[in-house]
N, C-alpha and C positions, 0 to 999 in steps of 0.2 A: 504493501500501499504504501504511496506517493504521503510522505510527510514535508510542509513547510518549514521551513529553519526560522519561526518568528520566536522574538524575545519575548521573555514572559510576563513583562508589562502589558504586551499587544493580546497573549492569551488570556490573559485574565481579564483584559477588557473587554475582548468580542465573548467569553463566559459569561460575562455579568450584564451586558445590554442584552445578549441573549433570554436572561433570566429575567430581566425588567418585562420585555415585549412578551414572555410568556405569563406573566403576570398578568397582565393588559390585557390578551387575549383571554384568561380564563375570567377575569372581570367581566367584560365584554358577554362570552356567552352565560356567565351567570344573570346578568343585569346590574352588574353594580356601577358599571361606567355609564354615566346621561349620554343621550342620544341629544345631539342636537338639534337634526331637524324636527324632532316631537316638541322638542320648546318652542322652535321658531311655529310650529303649525298651531301650538295653543296660541301664541301670542298673537299669530293675526287672526283667529276665531275669535278672540277677545275685541282687538279690534273692531272687527267687523258687528260683533254683537254690540258693543258701544255705540255704533253708530247706527243699529239700526234702533236702539231706545231712543236718540236725539233724533235721527230722521220721521222715526213714530210721534213725537210731537210736534215737529213741523207738517207734518201731514195732515194733523187735526187742525192745525189753525189754516191750514191751507195755505202756508209759504214756499211756493213751488219756488220761487226768485232766489231765496236765501235757502233753500236745498240744494240748489244748481250751484249755487257758487259757493257753497261747502266742498259740495263732488270734485268741483272743478280744482279747489286750495288743496283738497286731499290728493288730486294725481299729480299736480305739478309739483307741492313740496315734498313728496312720499317718492324717492325713486325705483322703492319697488313695487310701488303701484302702478300698475300699465293703468286702468280704465277702473272705472265707476258706474253704479247705475242704483234707480228703484224700480222695480218693476212692480205691477198690480198682480193683483191675483187672476185678472182676467188675461195676463203675458204682455199687457202693451206698458210701457216706460215712462214713468214718472216724469223720471229726470234723470239724464245722463250725463258723463265725462268721459272723453277719449274716443277712442273709436272701440266701445264697448262692443258692437255687435257685430265688429269682425275679430274680435279677440276674446272674447267670450265661449267657454266650451263648460254645458251644464255635466257637473259634476255627478258621479255614480251614486246611488243612493246606499246612504251606510258607507261609504268610503272615501272619508274626505281625502282633500286635495289640497296639498300646500301651496298649489297655483289660481284654482278655482274655489272661491270660499262664497256660499250662499246662506244669510241668515235671514229670519221671518219676520215681518214688524205687523204687531198685534192689535187690536183696537178692538175693543171690548171682549176680550179675550180671542178673539178672530185674527183669523190671517187674515190681515188687509195687502199684506204684498211681502216682498222681499227685497235684504239689500244685497248685491250681486259686486263683489271686489275680485278683480286681477291681478295677478301677483306676478312678478318675474319670477322667470324659473328656477328653483333650487340646483338641480341636477345638471346644470350645465356642462358643456364637455369641455370650458375654460380648468384647464390644470388648477391653476387658482383658487377656484370656488370650492375643487374635489378638495385640495390640501385646506384649507379654510374651513370647510363647513362639514369635513366628515371625520369619522372614527381612525380611517386610514392616515389622514393627513396628520391626526395628533401621533398614531403611531411611528410616522415619519419622523414627525419631528422629537420625540424620544429616542429615537435609534441612533439620530445623529448628535444630538445635544448631548444626549447620556452617553455616547461613546469617547465622545471628546471628552469631555467631565471624568468618566472615569479612567481614559488613559493617562490625563494631565493626574489626577491625584493618585494613581498605582504609579506611575511614574517616578512619583516623587517617593511616594509609598515605600517602593522597592528602595529606590536608593539611598535614604533612610535604614533600609535594613540590609541591606547589602552584605552580605557575610564577610567580600574581598575585602569590604571596606575596614573590618576590624584591623587588618594587615597594614601597615605603613606603607608606602609607596618605596621607600630607601628599605625595608625590610624584602618587598617583593622583587625591587630590582634584584637583591642581592644573589635572592634565591634563581632569577632567572641567569645568572652567569654560572650558575652549576651544571654540570654536563649531566650530573644524574638527577632522573625523575623524582623530583618531590610533590608530595598532596598534603594539607593540612587538613585532618576533617574534625568534625565537632563530635559529642558526643552520642552522637544517633548515627556516626558512622557518614554523614554525608561530608563533600568537599567542599569546605574551606577557599583553599587556596591552592591553585597547580600552578606551575614554573615552565618557564620554557620548552624546557627540555623532556619535561611530560608530557604535553600536548604533541611538542614534535613526532616523539618517540611513540604514541599512540594513535596519532594523526587521526586527534580529537581537538574542536574548539575551543576554545578557555572559557567562553560565554556557554557553550552546552554542558561544561562539567560543572558550572556552579550548581549547587544544591545538590545534586546528584549524588546515590548513593555509591560507594566505590566497590561496594561489593557487587553492583551490578554492569560492570564495566566490557563483562564477556569474556572473561576468564576462564581457561580450561585447566581442570585439576588434573595435573603429574606424575603421581605415584600411587600406590596402594595405599597407603594412609592417608591420601585427601579426598579417596572414596568411602570412605567409613562416615555414617549420617554424623557420628557426633565431631567432625572437621570443622572448625571455623579458620576462618581467614586471620592473618595474622594482626590486622588490625582490630577484629573482634578480640583475638585474646589479650591483647593489651587495653582495650577497655576493662574487660572483663577481672582481670588477674594483677595488672598494673603492673607489667613487666614488661621488660624489652626481648624481642625477638631478632632475629639475627638469619642471613642465610636461607630464607624459604623460597624454595624454587616454584613458582608460577609461570601457565603457559598463556596466552593473550592470541584470541584469534579476532584479528580486524576484520572477517567477514570477505574477505578477499581471495580466500585460500593462503593465504599470508599467515605464518604463525610467528611469534616473538617468544623467545625466553627470557624471566627477570628474575633476580633474585633479589628478594624484598625483606627490608630492614624495618619494622617497626616500634616505636618509642610511646608512651605516652604521654600526655601532659598532663601533668597533675597541677592543681590549684586549693584553694585554702581547704584546709580540714584534712588536706590529700585524698580529695574528689579528683576523681578524672574525667576532664574537659573536653580530652579530644585527643588526637593522637599525632605523630610526625611520621611521615611513612616515605622509605625511600624504593627507591627502582633502579636495578643496573642491569641493561639490556647486558646480555649476556650468550644471546644468540650465536653470534659469528664464533663465540669461544666454543659453544656446545658442536658447532659444524665442525671446527678444528679436531673437535675432541673424537668427534665420532670419525672422521677422516684418520684421525690418529689409532684408533682403536682398530680400523680394519689395519693400520697398516701393521700395529700389533702384532694381529689377527695372522694378515701374511706373514709375520716371522714368524712369530711361537708356529704356523705352519710349517716353514722353510726348518725351523730348528728342531721339530719335532722328524721331519724326513729326513734331516740328516744325521740325527740322531737314529732313526730306523735302519738307514743304510750303514751307520757306522756298525749297528748291534748286527745288520746282516752280515755284514764283511766280517766283523769280528765272529759269527758263527760259521762263516765259511770257512774259516782261519782256523777255527780251533777246531769243529764239531768231525766227527767222521761221517759221512752222505749216508750210510748203508746202515750204522747201528745207532747212529744218536748220539754216542758215547766222545769221550774228548779223543783227537790224534795224538799220537804222540811225541808232539812236540807241549802240545799244553798239557799234557798229563806231565811231565816231567817238572812246567813250570806250576802249578798247582799242588802236584808231590814235594815240590821244594818249600815252598809256602808253610803244606802242613807241617812236614817234616822239622821247620826251624820251629815253630810255634809251639808243636808238641815236645819240642826239648827244653825250651824254655821255661814252659811248665808243667815238667816232669811228668807227663799224661800217657795212657798207652799207647800205640798205633800198631797196627796189622797191615800187614801188604800179601793180598793172595793172588798169584798169575794161576788165569784156567785158561785151560786149552781143550778143543773139542777132539775127542778120539779118534783116530782113523779117518780124518777129513780129508784127505785126498782120495780115498777111496772112494767117497759119497762122490766127490766132484767127477771122479772116473768115470764110475756107474750111471749117476743121472745128470750130470751136466753141471757147467759152474752157475746156473741160475738156480737151480736147486741148492745148489752148496750156498749162495747167497742169502737165501731164504732161511735154510738152516741157522746161518749165522745171525741173521734178523732174529729168531725166534730164541734163540740162545738168548740173544742180549736184553731182550724181553723178558726172560724169567729170570734171568739175573737181576736186571735194575729193579722187578718188583721186590726183592728181598731182600733190598739193599732200603736205605736212611738216604733223604735230600743231601745229607750233608755229606755222605761220600762218596771220594771220588772214582771215576771210572773211567776206564779208557783202554781202547785197541790196539793193544801194543805190537800186534803183527796181523798175517793173514787171518786165523779163527785162534788167534791168541789173546787174552785179554787180562789187564792189570786193573785190582781194586784194592784200592786204601779204605782203610775203614777206624778212621783216630777216635779215640776216648772207646775204644771197647776191650775189655780182659781176652784173651787168647780161649777160653772155654766159650764164650759168647760167639767169636767170632766162627770156631767150630760147628757150630750148631746152624749157624746161616750157612756157611759152604757146604755143613753136609743137606740142608735145605735145599740149596739150591743145584746139589747135585742131584740130589732122590726129583725133583720137580721135571729138572731136563729129560731124567730117564721115564720118567711115567708120563711126560708129555704126549699125545695124539695128535699135535699139530703137523707134527711131520708126515701124517700118513697121507694129505691130500698130496704130496710130493712125492708119493709111492715109497719111503723111507720108511723101514717098520720102527729103528730107536736108535736114536742117539745119546751118546754118553760124553763127559766130562771126566777130565783130570784136573786135580787142584795142590798148588804149591803153596803152603803157608812159609813166614818169618815175621819177626817180630822185630820191634826197638829195643830188645832184652836181647838180642841175639847179638851184639856187641859192634853193631854197625855206625858206620859215621856221615853217611848221606845215604840221599835215598837210591843211589846207584846199585849200594851195594845190599840194600835191604831187596831191591826188584832181585840182585843177582842169586842172594839167599834163596827167595821166593821158588826163581826158576829152578833152582839146583833141587827141591823140594818136587817141585812138578815134574822133573827128567826123574827122580826116580818112582814116583807114582807111574811114571808110562812104561817103565821098564817093569813092572812087579804087578803088572794086569791090568792098569789102567783104569778109570772108573772108580775115582777113591780120594781121599783126600791126605796130601802129606805134610806133615810139619818137621820142619827145620830146627834143631833146638842146638842151643851152640854147644851142649856136651857132647852131641855127636858129629861134630863138624869132623871127624877125621874118618865119616862114614862107617862107623862102627854099625850104626844102626840109626834109622828115623822113627818117630812116632808116626806109624799109618791108623786112619782109620777105614775101613771094607765097609762092602755092601753084603752085611752078612743078613742071615733070618732071622735071625735072634734080638742081637741090639746095633740098631743104628749107630749109636756114639760106644759103642766099646772100640776099646784101642788095642793094639796089638804092636813088638816090635819085631819090624821086617827085618829080614835079613837073608844070604843067600842058600841057605838051609835046603834042601831037597823036599822035606815035608811038607814047606809050607808051599812050595809051588804044585804040588799033589792037591791039596787042601784047595790050593784057585783053582785047576781043572774041575774040582769035583763042583766047585760052585758054577762054574760055565755050563756045566754037563745040566744042572741043576733049570738054570735060567732058560738054557735050550729046551729042556722038557715045557716049564712053565710055559715059554712062549708057542709051543705045539700046539699046549691043551687051550690059549687063550683063542689059536686060530679055529680049535673046532668051536669052541664057543659062540665064535663071530658066525662060522659056517652055519650052525643049528639055528644062533638069531635070525639071520637072513633069510634060512628056509620058512621060517617062522613067519616073517613080516613081509616075505616081497615073494612076487608071482612068479612061480619056476619059468613059465614060458617067454613072459617079456621081461622079466627081472623089475619090472615095477614093484613099487609098494601096494601092498593089499588094505585091505580096510582098515583093519587092526591100525597098520603103519600109519594109514592116511588119516584114521582119529586120533593118534597121538599128536601128531604133526597138525591138523587141525586145531585140537586145542591148547599148544602153544603159540598157535599164528593168531588166537582169538584172546589169549594174554596178553599178547603181545600188540594188537592192535586195540585191546582197553587201554594200556598204557601212553600207546602214542597216539591217539585219537586218529585211528587210521581207518580203513574197511580190509573185510574180507569176503573173497568171491568162491561159490564151490559152483564149478560146472557140473550138472550131471549131461553122459552124453552117452548114445544107443548108436548101435551099429544095426540096423534093419536084415542088410542083406548077408549076418552071419549065418542067421538060420537056414538063408535058403542056399549059402555055399558049403553047409555043415550039412544038409540033405540031399545036396546034388554033388557033392565033390568029396563030402567024407570029412573026418574031424582034421586031419592033418592041414588038408587046405586051408580049413577056418580058422586054426590058427595062425594058418602062415598070415592069412589076413590080417586077424589079431594084431603079432608081431609088426608086420609092416604099417599096419595103421599107427601102431606106438612109437614107432620111428619118426615116422613122417610127424605126428604132432611132438612129440620129444624135441624134435628139430627146430618147430616152429616155439615152443617157448623157451628153449636152451637161448634163442636170440632176443628173446621178449627185451631183455636187459640191454643190448643193444640199441633197439629197434626205439625200445622209449627215452635211453638218453638222446637216439640221436634227433629226436622229436621234440626233445626241452620236456618229459615227462619222466618223475620221479622212477628210479629201479624198484621191481618188487621181484618177491620170490615167488616161481611156480615151479608146483609139483602135479605130475599127473601117475593117474592108480589107477590100477583094476578094479572095476566093480563088481561083474562076472565076465560068463562068457561071450557077453557081445558089448560089454559098457565101459564106460571109463568114469575118474572123477577127474577132474582138474581142480586145482587149491593152486586161488593167485591172493597172496596176504602181502602187506604193507601199501595198499592201495590208496593213494591219499584222498581225498575228498572231493577234489574236482577231476578226478582221475578216471575216464570214459574206459570200461572193459569191451566195447563195442568191436576197436579195431583188433582185440585179439582174438573175440569170436570168427568174427571175419575171416581172419589168418589159419582158423581151425577149418572151418568151411573150404576156403580154398584149397586147404591140403587135402581135406577130403574128396573132395571132388574131381580130383585127378585121376585118372584112368590107372589101373592097377592090375596088374602081373601076375595072375595065381596059376598054377600046373599046365602055363603056356595062354593063359583063356585070360583076354581082357575083362575086367571085372569093374563096373561103373557101381562104389559105393551109397549109400543112402541112410542119412543120420539125422538126428533133431536134436536139441540142446534146450534142458533147463537150467536156470541162473537160482539162486539163492543167496543172500548177503548178510555179514555180520556187520553192525547190527540193525540193520531195517529187519531184515526177515526174524531172526532169533539171534539165542547170545551162545549156544553152546554148541556139540558137533553132532550132537545125535538131530536136535530141529535140522541144523543147515544141511546135512544131509538127507534127510525126511522129503524137506521143502524144495530141495534141490530135484528130486524125484518125480516129486508132486508136480509140477513146474514143467519137466521132461513128460508128462503122462499128456498134458495138456498140449505141448507142441507136438508130440506125435498125433493128436488127434485133428491136429490143424495142417495138417500134411506134412510130407518128408520135406527136408530142408529147413524146418523154424525152428524159432527160439525162443524160449519165451519165459520170463522173469516171473519167480514166485508176486513181487511186487508190483502192484498196476503201475506204480510211479516208473520204477525200472524199466517197465515193460513199454510205456511210453516213450523214456527217454529213449530207451534203445531203435525204436519205430522212429523216432525221428531223427536221431544218428543216417538210421538205415536211407531214408527219405532224401535227406540231404548228400547223402554219396550218391545215391540214383540221379538225384536232380545235378552233381556235378558232373556225372559222366556226360550226361544229355549237353549240358553249358559246353562242354568241350569239342562236342562230335558239330553242336550248334553254334559254336562262338558267340555265346553268351556274355564273355567279359569285356571289360572294358577300362581304360586306366586313366584317372584324372591326375591333376597335378595342382600340387601346393606348393607356394613361392618361400622360401627361403631367405631372410634379408640379415644384412649387413647392420649391426646396430651403431656402429662409427657412423656410416654416412646414411643411414637407412635407406638400403638400395638393395632391390632384388640379388642374389648371387648364384641360388640355385635352383632347381626344380625337385621335388620328390615325387615321384611314381608310384600312386595308389591304387589296387588291385578293387575295381567293381564288378558285382554279379547283374546283370540287369534279368534277372528273374521272370519267367514268362506270366508269371500273374503281376505285373508290370511294379515291380518293386524293384530298387536300388540297393543291395546288400553293400555292405561294405567286409572288407576281407575279416573281420575278426570276428563273422559272425559264422564261418563256415572253413575257417583255414584252418583250425583245429584236426576236422573230419578230413579236411584235404590231406595234411601231413600223414594221417594216423592209417587213411585206405591206401598212401600212395601215390594219391591223385595231384599232390602238389609240385613231381616232377615236371607232368605235362601242362601246368598251369603255370609253372614258374620260368621252364621255357618260353612261351609263347608270353609271359612277361619281357622277358630280358631281350624276348628279340622284337616285341611291337616298340617297347621304349626306347630300343636302341634307332628303331628306324624313325620314330617320331623324332630323334634325335638328329638326325640325319638333317630333315626337314627342315629344322629349326637353325639349324646351324647353317643352311642355306640362304633362307630367307628373312633370317633375326640377327644372327649373331653367329661365327665360328667359337665366340670364346662361353657359347652357352653348357652349361652342365645338367646331369639328370643324375637323381641318386636315385635308387633301386635296393628291393629287400631281398635278402637271399635267405630261404629258408636252413634249418640244419639241415633236411634229410637234404638238397639241394650240396649243402656243402661236403658232404660224405661221397658225394658221386667221385667218382676216379676222373672223369671226362670233364669235370665243371669249365675249369679254365679251358680248356680244347673247347668248348663249346662258346662260352664269351667270347673269348679271343676272334672265332671262325666269324660272331653276328658282326662284329666289331669291323672285322675286313670286308665283308659281305657288303656292307654299306659304307664301308668307307668313313667311318668314325674315330680318330685318333683317340686311343688308350687313355687321356687325360681329360676328356671329357665324359667319363661314366666314373659315378662312386656307386661302390656296393654296401649297402649296410647291413652287417648283422649285428649278432647280440654280445653280451658277455657267456651265458650259459652254453651259445653254442663253440667258441672258440675252448671252453674250458671242457669241453665234453671230450674232446679227442683233440687236445695240446697239436700233436706233431702233427696230426693231418691237418690240421685248420692253420698253421704256422707253412706246412709247405703248400697249399694251395693259396694261401693269401699271398704269400711271401712271392711266388710263382706271378699271379696277376700284378702286384703292386712292381715288382721289376719289370714288369712292361708298358708300366704307366698308371694302373687303373688306381683309385682313391678307396680308400678304407675308412669306414667311417663306423664305429662301434656305438649302437644302439642301445637305449632303457638304462644307460649306465645308472649305476648306484643301486640298479634292483637284482643284480646277480651276485656271485662270490666269486667273483676273479680277484687272484693275486698280482698286486701291486708288480711283484717282481716276475710275474710271467707277461704283463702289459707290454713291459717297456720291450719287451722282444717281439711283440705283433708288429706287422705294418701298418701303424694304424693312421690318421691322419686330423680325421674327426671324432670327438667326445661327444655323442648326445646325451645329454641330461636327461631326466625322465619327467615326465610333467606332473608327478607324483610331488614333485621335490619345490616344483613352480607353483602350484596351485595357490598354498600360505606362504609363499617365501616370507613376503613383507611382515606377517603376524606372528610367524613361525621362527622362534630363533634357533632353531636344532637345525632345520632345514634351510638358514639363512647361511649359520656357518659349514655345512655339507656342501653346500652350492660352492662357498668360497673355495672351498680346500678343494674342490675338483676342480674349479677354475685355476688353481694356483698351482695344482698338480700336473695338469695341461699345459701350461706355459712352459713349465717348467721341464717339461719333455717335448715341447714341440708339436704339442696337438692344439687346432683350435677347438673352441668350446661352440656345442649348439643347443639351445633351451627349446624343447617341446613344449606345449600345450598354453604358448602365451596367448590370455585370452584378453588380458586388461591393460590397460595404461602405466598403472603403479606396477605391476610385474615386468612390465617391458621399462619404465625407470629405475627399476630395484635393480635389475642385472644388466644396467647399462652402468650402475654406480662399481657393480661386482666385478665389472671390466668381462662381462661372456660378448663373445665376437659374433654371433650371429644367433637369430631365433625365427621359431617357426610355430604358427599356432591361428588362430580366427581371427586374433589382432592384426595381422598383417596378412592374412589373405587365406579363403576357404580352399577345399580341394574342388577344382573345376575343370570339366572334361577337355579335350586337346584344343576344340573350337573356340572355344572362348578363351581357355589361357594362350592363342596367337594373337587373338585381337588384343588382350592385356598385354603382352610382350612386345607388338608392333606399337600400343599406342606410349610404352614408356620408351621406345628406341632403346632396347635392354644391349649394351654390348658390355662385356665382361671384362674390367681392370683398365678400360680406356673411359668409360662413358656408363658410370652406374644409372638408374632407373628409379626414382624417388617412390616410396610407396606410402600411399595416405596411410599416414598414423593416426 
């Protein structure tokens, strides 16, 4: 609403005169104000009545000349009387003055008129005639008559004269009451010389004085401030404390508590999107009897200081990030320099350094120190038999078991190929021997080697102590190594302790792997009887191993199908129970698929049992092959890995157990792969056999919470699937069944879309923040569905990846984008670039690089004009493969952009090895970047890291100017989002590029911000 800057006395005068006029109007409506026209009418009627009485006397005397003379005198002397006459009862004029006949108009009966008045003349109580007088009209069009003779004239007079009177009176009164007059001109002039803003307030918080600095800083006029409450000037609270209900402005606190407040931070909003920051100091003004009469308030403008502090903070954050990065890199370098990469133990150099430190400290404090040398028995034969890769796995497992039995303060180093050195400070020898024996037994009893075909691994250990008279760590290691040598020469798989009293090798205390007591000790020597005992123990161990193998064979026959080697229902029940327990803890899903082969009975009845079993075995091999590749496949398409088990249910059926399924993970693609394997023709007894199958599915926790329920519900779902026809799949849950059907529908639609070329590419601009110009375009896939809907890629890309259709779709996108790029290079600019997303499935194609380079060659497009976008998870799933393919493409000139950065789990150590040109910051960090300090710091860190590593940064999902400005302050290079441009078809984008005259690096195109 528009407000006029009127002075106070003008506003008050207007208000008072309006009030006065309102009172007069109310009086008029109530009849209190006299009506001048009524007064005149009464006066004229009275005059006419008096004349009627006089003329009645003259008429009785029949003195006509006197009556005419009187009438003429009345008309001549009275300007208001225009004519006069005495009319007899018969209508004839008895006497007349003026042009009465022409002027006179007989008034309506009962409606008196101010202009024409008639009064009867009575004789003997009878009407003899009438006196008629015509007067000048009262309601003339003359403005002066209206003003003089009407109520509105009175209102106009009161309005004009009253306003002037009020104005003069109030101006003088306000001048006398002016609060600023309390301050002498000299004091005010002194305040005006100060650079700080100053207010003097009265006890109600109203402004008495504001110096020039305050008016200038706040953009307010001096007159508009006088008498206004300081609390109503447009302050904004700037802290959590100020948002509390009981918080008061500093001057209010000064009034209440009579104390001085300093350095109170307040924000001021001038209303033009500009905000200022002030530090406020308030001191009470005390009068007689210590009563508060007001307050003196000063305002320091610290806006520029605040901005400088923000910039300084950002600089400090960048420095802190750089410092942290340097510290991290130093830590990584130190780790690389000190840690053995295979075991995670100290290497030999670092071991010597830390052993020396502990040795010197132990000598100073006179505490215990024990050294153990550990070596893997017959390690060379493991390498020769199973290969060096298996040997490395054995070393890692031995190192892991050893570490589990030690303290964090113990020093562990890899001394040689399969030899380790353990340094245990502040432990007595007996405690160390118990630890060494526990390590030996745990390594011997471990079954972790079975996965690599190794039945058992043993170790030998040699122990020395500080009490053996050593002078340095090397001597201590040497004695422990001698004890280890003794243990290896006397049967291995034992702990030998070097003692000072046996330095001449008379004997060494040794602990053996005896069946009676693992802690017993015997004196070892070269006596032949001892050797026979060792051979006896070796024979016993050999028999125990044979017994263990027999037990394993029996257990396998009880839990596995003899024909296929698959787990039977009993084994599946156990594993399903374990999978459910894990799913309950990890908040994941478990799926049970019940599969039946209807063709089994037909084969059995026609070709016999053996042929039917061959069918089952072949099917089990095919399905097992599918399940064994699911980890690789799911990794390729960005889905979490899961465990899968194929079990034989009965003669013609199987169970498939899928565990560790994530909540958003679909199993439709697994079912489709199983069907694809089953639909292939099998050759049994030289006959081509076409299989017929159906699948029923139940899921934990949707359908049940125990193995029995899930297996039963899967069979019920299978029965429903069989009733619907061969090749059907049915979920026990209607919801899951609908989801499965929806997935199948999308997959079917994609197959049709590939055949009918229903796909289209939209293009979205990427804008340089420094210049506000388009730098490149991102190609985004769209599906023109027959139902006249346009689907974005995110609505169908998962199904395309899971079904394998993404390969054909991705090839089309690459070819079409490069073809369009060739057109725009000719017609718009040779420098234009297009960015294309690559699927994880495509990245695992061995011929991907050749395809892309072939498309570029076919359309004669330089490699530098193409940018390929990949995600963190894609390259981390297969680092070697991704590095090889991307490195080859990058060497040929193609740019690489890392999309959705921050949402994956990539290691910066690996990241710096990848050939990356752009880092695209995920939109989840951009949405509330200005309000979320955490996201702000993450984005700032990514930008700083990218600059240090030579990458450009692109922020995705920029939709507001606030986000754009904030990213500009953080130093982001480029942005992409609805603020700078929506994805549009190639025809529309062509017009945009033509209008903007896009030329990369030479002339940039401004984008409407």
